[in-house]
C-alpha positions in Angstrom: -21.8 21.1 4.0 -22.1 17.5 2.9 -19.3 15.5 1.8 -19.1 12.3 0.0 -16.1 10.4 1.8 -14.5 7.7 -0.3 -12.6 5.6 1.9 -10.1 2.8 0.8 -9.3 0.4 3.1 -5.5 -0.7 3.3 -5.7 -4.5 2.6 -3.6 -5.6 5.6 -5.6 -3.3 8.0 -9.4 -4.2 7.4 -9.6 -6.5 10.3 -8.1 -3.6 12.5 -10.3 -1.2 11.0 -13.5 -3.1 12.0 -12.1 -4.0 15.6 -11.3 -0.3 16.0 -14.8 0.6 14.9 -16.3 -2.1 17.2 -14.4 -0.7 20.4 -14.3 3.0 19.7 -17.3 3.8 17.3 -17.0 6.2 14.7 -14.9 8.8 16.8 -16.8 11.8 15.3 -15.7 15.3 16.7 -18.3 17.5 17.6 -19.7 19.2 14.4 -19.4 16.1 12.4 -22.3 14.0 11.6 -22.6 10.6 10.0 -25.4 10.4 7.4 -25.1 6.8 5.8 -22.5 4.6 4.1 -22.2 1.5 1.5 -19.2 -0.6 1.2 -18.5 -2.5 -2.2 -18.9 -6.4 -2.2 -15.1 -6.8 -1.8 -15.0 -4.8 1.3 -12.1 -2.6 0.1 -14.1 0.7 -0.3 -16.7 2.5 1.8 -18.8 5.6 0.5 -20.1 7.6 3.2 -22.2 10.8 3.3 -21.1 13.0 6.2 -22.2 16.7 7.2 -19.6 18.8 8.9 -19.4 22.5 10.1 -15.9 22.7 8.3 -13.5 20.8 6.4 -11.0 21.1 9.3 -13.3 19.2 11.6 -13.8 16.4 8.8 -10.0 16.4 9.0 -9.9 15.9 12.6 -12.2 12.8 12.2 -10.1 11.5 9.4 -7.0 11.8 11.4 -8.6 9.0 13.7 -8.6 6.5 10.8 -5.9 7.6 8.2 -3.7 4.9 9.4 -6.0 2.3 8.3 -7.7 3.8 5.1 -7.1 6.5 2.6 -9.6 9.1 2.0 -10.9 11.2 -0.9 -13.3 14.1 0.4 -15.7 15.2 -2.4 -18.1 18.4 -1.3 -21.8 17.5 -2.7 -25.3 18.7 -3.0 -28.6 17.4 -3.0 -30.3 17.0 -6.5 -32.6 19.8 -5.4 -29.9 21.9 -4.1 -28.1 21.3 -7.7 -31.4 22.2 -9.5 -31.7 25.3 -7.3 -28.2 26.3 -7.9 -28.5 25.9 -11.7 -31.9 27.4 -12.3 -31.0 30.5 -10.0 -27.7 31.1 -11.8 -29.4 30.6 -15.2 -32.0 33.5 -14.1 -29.4 35.6 -13.1 -27.8 35.6 -16.4 -30.8 37.0 -18.1 
């Protein structure tokens, strides 16, 4: 499953966050894969796409960072997956 992770950096912890990342990397548990990320121009919010075998494994990753940021987890589909889901749902209702 893919997730959009919205990571709100704690204002007084941004330097510490980047220092930890520089020293330890992403600290991803087995079963969690980083896809890509974007950070707003004010360097306050990070938007990441992650894949995870389970929500529990994703929570394990967040536990490595939740002292430095607050997280929102949103399960997401690709556009193609959403189209297939909608069209299959529509054809099953006829």
